[in-house]
N, C-alpha and C positions, 0 to 999 in steps of 0.2 A: 334751340333748333334741334339739337340731338335728342331731346326728350320727345319732340314731335315725331321725328323719324322712328324712334323706338315704338311709340304708340301706333303709328301708322303701319309699321311692320306687323304688329299683332293683329291689325284689322284687315290685313291683305286678303284673307280668304272669305270675307263676308260679302253678301250681296250688296250692290251699290246703295240701295236705300238704307240698309242697316249701317253700312259704313258711314254714310252721311250723318245719320243720327248719332252714332258713337263719336264721330269726329267733333260734332257740335258739343257733345257732352264732355268729352275728355281732352280735346285739343284747343278749343276756342279760348278758354281762359289762359292757357299757356302762351298762345299766340298773342293775345292782348297784353300779357305781362311782358313779352319780348318787345313789343312796340312801345310800351310804357318805359321800359329800361332804355331803349334807344333814345326816346325823348329826353330822358334824364341824362344820358351820357353825352348827347349832342353838344350842349354848351361847354362841356369839359374837355373836348378834344379839338385839336387844330383842324380846321375845315379842309385844308389841303393835304393832310397826312393820309396815309393809307386807311387808317381806322376812321378818320373823319369822312373820307369819301365813301367808305363802306356803309357807315351809318346813314349818310345822306341818301345813298342809293336805295338802301332798304326802306327808309321812310318814304321816299318818292314812289316806291312801288308797293306800298302797303296794301292797296286794294287788290292788286294782282296776286300778292302773296297769300291773301285770304280766300281767293277764289276756290281753292280745293275744298273748303268747308261746305260749299254750296252744291257740290256734285260728287257723289260717291265714286264715280268713274274717273274723276280727275286725279292725277298723281300729285303728290306733295312737291316734287321737284321735276325738272326736265331730264333727269339722269337717264331715263329709258330712251329718250330721243337722242341724247348725247352718245349713248352706247351704240345706237342703231346707225348713226352716221360716222362713227369713228373710222371704220374701214374706208369709207369714201374720202374723208378728209386726209387720211394718211396717204392714200394712193392718188390723190388728184393731180399731182405733178406728173404722174405716169400717163395720164390720159390726155396727151397733147392733141388728139383728134377732136377734142372738145373746143378747139379754137374757132369753131363755126357754130352758128345757131343749130344747124342740123345735128352736128356731133354732140352738142350739149343736150338736145332733146333726146337723142338716142341713148346717151349715158343716163339721163334721168329716168327714161322708160325702163331700161334694163335694171337699174338699181331699185326702182320701185317694185318691180316684179320680184327680184331676189329678196329684198327686205320684207315684202309682204309674205313671201313663202316662208322665210325664217320666222316671222311673227305668228304664222299658223302651223308651226312645227313640221314643215315639209322640208325635204332635202331639195335645195335649190336646183342642183344639177338634174335630179330626177324630174322636178317640176318643169324646168325649161325643156327637157327632152319630151316630156308628155305634151306640152303645148306645141312644140314643133312637129310632133308626129300627128297629133289629133286636130289641131285648128285648121290646117289646110283643107280638110274634108268636112268641116262642120257647117259650111254654107251660112256663115254668120252675116254675110252681106244682106241676104234676103231675110234671114231669121235672126236678128240681133239678140233675141231672147235666149238663144242657144248658148250665148257667151256665159250665162250664169253657171252652166255646167262645168266651166273651166276655171272658175274662181277658186282660190286656194282654200277657202273654207267649205267648199262643196264636198259632199261625202265621197263622190267619185275621185276627185282630186286627192282627197285625204287618203283613200285606199291605194291609189296608184303611185303616190309620191313620198311616202314616209321613208 
């Protein structure tokens, strides 16, 4: 697996189609060798041991573990998602207002906005201030297409919220 991560790191800057092609060329055989090794190891380990459980889990999710080979945009692991929700999971005990459906929806909405701003290299505070200042006057109820101008990847949002 470490070899796969090393190769994938080298491919990070490539366009998705080229990354897919290179993955199939450079990583597919290594992944197949990994699963062959697991098949070989499985009868040699105790099924209820930590290693036995890890081998069983990996083999049971073989198809999902190979999915990244089929899409150059897909990540090899879910580490990006794990990092994105780390702040939320660390602070969740502090958000006692989320004990109601409305509180949970509000929390999810705010976190979605903040993490999307982060993912688009915006300053979340600046982006929220921009939204609070501009959205009330945007008349998006009658013209919902105007909402596109406030999305974090929009050029205007990018200029105002870095």
